C-alpha positions in Angstrom: 12.8 4.7 -22.3 9.9 6.2 -24.2 10.3 6.8 -27.9 10.9 10.2 -29.5 9.3 9.1 -32.8 6.7 11.7 -33.8 3.2 10.2 -33.5 0.9 9.9 -36.4 -2.2 12.1 -36.2 -5.3 10.0 -35.6 -7.4 12.9 -36.9 -6.1 12.4 -40.4 -7.7 8.9 -40.4 -11.3 9.1 -41.6 -12.1 5.5 -40.4 -10.8 6.3 -36.9 -12.1 4.7 -33.7 -14.2 7.8 -32.8 -16.4 7.3 -35.9 -17.4 3.6 -36.0 -19.3 2.5 -32.9 -21.2 -0.4 -34.5 -19.1 -3.2 -32.9 -19.6 -1.9 -29.4 -23.4 -1.9 -30.0 -23.1 -5.4 -31.4 -21.1 -6.5 -28.3 -23.8 -5.1 -26.0 -26.4 -7.3 -27.7 -24.2 -10.4 -28.1 -22.7 -10.3 -24.5 -25.9 -9.4 -22.7 -26.5 -12.8 -21.2 -22.9 -14.0 -21.2 -21.4 -14.6 -17.7 -18.1 -13.0 -16.7 -16.4 -10.0 -15.0 -15.7 -8.0 -18.1 -17.3 -4.5 -17.6 -19.0 -2.3 -20.1 -16.3 0.3 -19.6 -13.6 -2.2 -20.5 -15.6 -3.1 -23.6 -15.8 0.6 -24.5 -12.0 1.0 -24.0 -11.2 -2.1 -26.1 -13.5 -0.9 -28.8 -11.7 2.4 -29.0 -8.2 0.8 -29.1 -9.2 -1.9 -31.6 -10.9 0.7 -33.8 -7.9 2.9 -33.8 -5.7 -0.1 -34.7 -7.9 -0.5 -37.8 -7.6 3.2 -38.6 -3.8 2.8 -38.4 -4.0 -0.3 -40.6 -2.4 -2.4 -37.9 -2.7 -6.1 -38.9 -2.4 -9.3 -36.8 -4.1 -12.0 -34.8 -5.5 -11.7 -31.3 -4.9 -13.9 -28.2 -6.6 -14.3 -24.9 -5.2 -16.4 -22.1 -8.1 -17.3 -19.9 -11.2 -16.9 -22.0 -13.8 -18.2 -19.4 -17.2 -17.8 -20.9 -16.1 -15.5 -23.8 -17.5 -12.2 -22.6 -14.3 -10.3 -23.2 -13.3 -12.4 -26.2 -16.6 -11.5 -27.8 -15.3 -7.9 -28.3 -12.1 -9.3 -29.9 -14.1 -11.6 -32.2 -16.2 -8.7 -33.4 -13.0 -6.8 -34.4 -11.2 -9.8 -36.0 -10.9 -9.5 -39.7 -11.5 -12.4 -42.2 -7.8 -13.0 -42.6 -7.1 -12.9 -38.9 -7.4 -15.5 -36.1 -8.5 -15.1 -32.5 -6.8 -17.7 -30.3 -8.4 -18.6 -27.0 -6.3 -20.4 -24.4 -7.9 -22.0 -21.4 -7.4 -25.2 -19.3 -11.1 -25.9 -18.8 -12.9 -28.1 -21.4 -16.2 -26.3 -21.2 -14.5 -22.9 -21.7 -12.6 -24.0 -24.9 -15.7 -25.5 -26.4 -18.5 -23.1 -25.3 -16.7 -19.7 -25.7 -15.6 -20.2 -29.3 -19.0 -21.5 -30.3 -20.6 -18.5 -28.7 -18.2 -16.1 -30.5 -18.0 -17.6 -34.0 -21.4 -16.4 -35.3 -20.4 -12.8 -34.5 -16.8 -12.9 -35.8 -15.7 -12.2 -39.4 -12.4 -14.0 -38.6 -11.3 -17.4 -37.4 -11.8 -18.4 -33.8 -9.7 -21.2 -32.5 -9.2 -22.7 -29.0 -6.3 -24.3 -27.3 -6.9 -26.3 -24.2 -3.8 -25.9 -22.0 -2.4 -24.2 -19.0 -0.4 -21.3 -20.4 2.8 -22.5 -18.8 2.5 -25.8 -20.7 1.7 -24.1 -24.0 3.9 -24.9 -27.0 5.1 -21.4 -28.0 4.9 -22.6 -31.7 1.1 -22.2 -31.4 1.6 -18.4 -31.2 3.0 -16.6 -34.3 6.2 -14.7 -33.5 5.3 -10.9 -33.5 2.1 -11.8 -35.3 -0.5 -10.6 -32.6 -1.9 -7.1 -32.5 -4.0 -7.5 -29.3 -3.4 -9.8 -26.4 -5.3 -10.1 -23.1 -3.8 -12.0 -20.2 -6.5 -13.2 -17.7 -4.8 -16.4 -16.6 -3.9 -17.9 -13.3 -3.3 -14.5 -11.7 -0.2 -15.7 -9.9 3.3 -14.0 -9.7 5.1 -16.8 -11.5 2.2 -17.2 -13.9 2.6 -13.6 -15.0 6.3 -14.1 -15.6 5.4 -16.9 -18.0 2.5 -15.1 -19.7 4.5 -11.9 -20.2 7.2 -14.0 -21.9 4.5 -15.4 -24.2 3.3 -11.9 -24.9 6.9 -10.7 -25.7 7.1 -13.6 -28.2 3.9 -13.0 -30.0 3.0 -9.3 -29.7 3.7 -7.2 -32.8 5.7 -4.0 -32.8 2.5 -1.9 -32.9 0.4 -4.3 -30.8 -1.4 -3.8 -27.5 -1.1 -6.0 -24.4 -3.8 -5.9 -21.6 -3.4 -7.4 -18.1 -6.4 -8.2 -16.1 -6.6 -7.4 -12.4 -3.5 -5.2 -12.4 -3.4 -3.3 -9.0 -6.3 -5.4 -7.8 -5.7 -6.1 -4.0 -7.2 -9.5 -4.4 -4.5 -10.6 -6.9 -1.3 -8.8 -5.9 0.6 -11.5 -7.7 -0.5 -10.0 -11.0 1.0 -6.6 -10.1 4.2 -8.0 -8.6 4.8 -10.5 -11.5 4.2 -7.9 -14.2 6.5 -5.3 -12.7 9.2 -7.8 -11.9 9.2 -9.1 -15.5 9.2 -5.7 -17.0 12.1 -4.6 -14.8 14.1 -7.6 -16.1 13.1 -6.8 -19.7 12.9 -3.0 -19.9 12.9 -2.8 -23.7 9.8 -5.0 -24.2 6.8 -3.1 -22.9 5.8 0.3 -21.5 2.6 1.0 -19.5 0.3 3.5 -21.4 -2.8 3.3 -19.2 -4.0 1.7 -16.0 -7.5 1.7 -14.5 -10.9 0.0 -14.3 -9.1 -3.2 -13.2 -6.8 -3.5 -16.2 -3.3 -2.3 -17.4 -2.6 -1.4 -21.0 0.9 -1.9 -22.4 2.6 -1.2 -25.7 6.1 -1.6 -27.2 8.2 1.4 -26.2 8.8 2.5 -29.8 5.0 2.7 -30.5 3.8 3.8 -27.1 3.8 7.5 -28.1 1.2 6.7 -30.8 -1.2 5.2 -28.2 -0.5 8.0 -25.7 -1.5 10.6 -28.2 -4.6 8.6 -29.1 -5.6 8.4 -25.5 -5.2 12.2 -25.0 -6.7 13.3 -28.3 -9.4 10.8 -29.2 -10.3 8.4 -26.4 -12.5 10.7 -24.3 -14.7 11.5 -27.4 -15.1 7.8 -28.2 -16.1 7.0 -24.6 -18.6 9.9 -24.5 -20.1 8.8 -27.8 -20.7 5.4 -26.4 -22.5 6.9 -23.4 -19.6 6.5 -20.9 -19.1 9.8 -19.1 -18.0 8.6 -15.6 -14.2 8.8 -16.2 -11.2 11.0 -15.7 -7.8 10.5 -17.3 -4.8 11.4 -15.1 -1.3 12.2 -16.3 0.4 13.7 -13.2 4.1 13.2 -13.9 6.5 13.9 -16.7 6.4 11.3 -19.5 10.0 10.3 -19.1 9.3 9.6 -15.4 5.9 7.9 -15.8 4.6 7.4 -19.4 1.2 6.2 -18.3 -2.3 7.6 -18.0 -4.4 6.6 -15.1 -8.2 6.3 -15.7 -10.6 6.5 -12.8 -14.2 7.3 -12.1 -14.9 11.0 -12.9 -13.5 13.6 -10.6 -13.7 17.4 -10.7 -16.0 17.0 -13.7 -13.0 16.9 -16.0 -11.9 14.5 -18.7 -8.3 15.2 -17.8 -6.5 15.8 -14.5 -3.0 17.1 -15.2 0.0 17.5 -12.9 -0.6 21.2 -12.8 -4.3 20.9 -11.9 -3.5 18.3 -9.2 -1.0 20.8 -7.6 -3.5 23.7 -7.8 -1.6 25.4 -10.7 -2.9 26.6 -14.1 -2.9 24.0 -16.8 -0.1 24.4 -19.4 -2.5 23.9 -22.3 -5.6 26.0 -22.8 -7.7 22.9 -23.5 -6.7 21.3 -20.2 -5.1 18.3 -21.8 -1.7 17.1 -20.6 1.5 17.8 -22.5 3.1 14.7 -23.9 
C-alpha cells in the first residue's frame, strides 16, 4: 500500500536534478561509440533520477546485472561518488573486463566487476540495503527475474531505485510475468512508480511518494532541458489503485495525460498535472 508520508519538496533543493545537466552531456560523448540497446531517453531519465538522489543526499552504491558493453553502466559510473562503488555483474568474460575499463576513466567512484550468473552470485558480494540504484538486465527469464528481484530486495536501500529492463516488452514476457509474480508474493518490498520506454522503475513503498512527486513536479522540465520533448506522462487511475506513471511518446501535445483528460473531462488542477 502506498505511503502517506508527506513528500519532501524537490524545489527547495538548489542542487536538484533539473539544474545540473553536465553528466548527461558527458554520457552522450562517452557512450557515442559504445554498443548496446540503452536509449538516449533512458539516459535522460536516469540522469534525472540520479541527480535528484544527489539533491536528496541519498547515499549508496550502484549495481547492474547484465552490463554488456557498458552503455547503460556509463551513466551510473558518471553519477558514482568517490566513496561509492558501481558493481557490474555479467557471465561473459569480455563484458566484465571491457565494460569496467571503458567506464573507469569517466567515474569518480570505484568500478568493480563480478563474473557470474546472477543466480550463482554469493549474496555477500552485495551490501545489505547498501545500494541506491540497481538495474536488472539479466537473463530475461521468468525464474531469473524471481532470483534477481530477491537480490534487489536484499541490497536496495530504503530510498533507492530499482529499474527493470524490457518490462512489458512482448519479446521477453518472462520479465513481466516474473516481476509481477515476485511482487505479488512480496507486496511490502517494491512499488511501481513509472513504466515506459522499455523499462520499469520501482521504489520502496515508504519512499515511492517522494519519487512520484518528483516525476510530476520536476521530471518534465529536466527532460525538456536535455532536448527530449517527445514524451507524455500518464496517470489515469487513483494512486491507491495504481500508483504508477506511464511514459510514452508524446500525445495530445501534453506533458501529462490525466484520468480526467482521458475521459474527456476537465482536469482537476489548473496546471493539468495529476493529483497525487
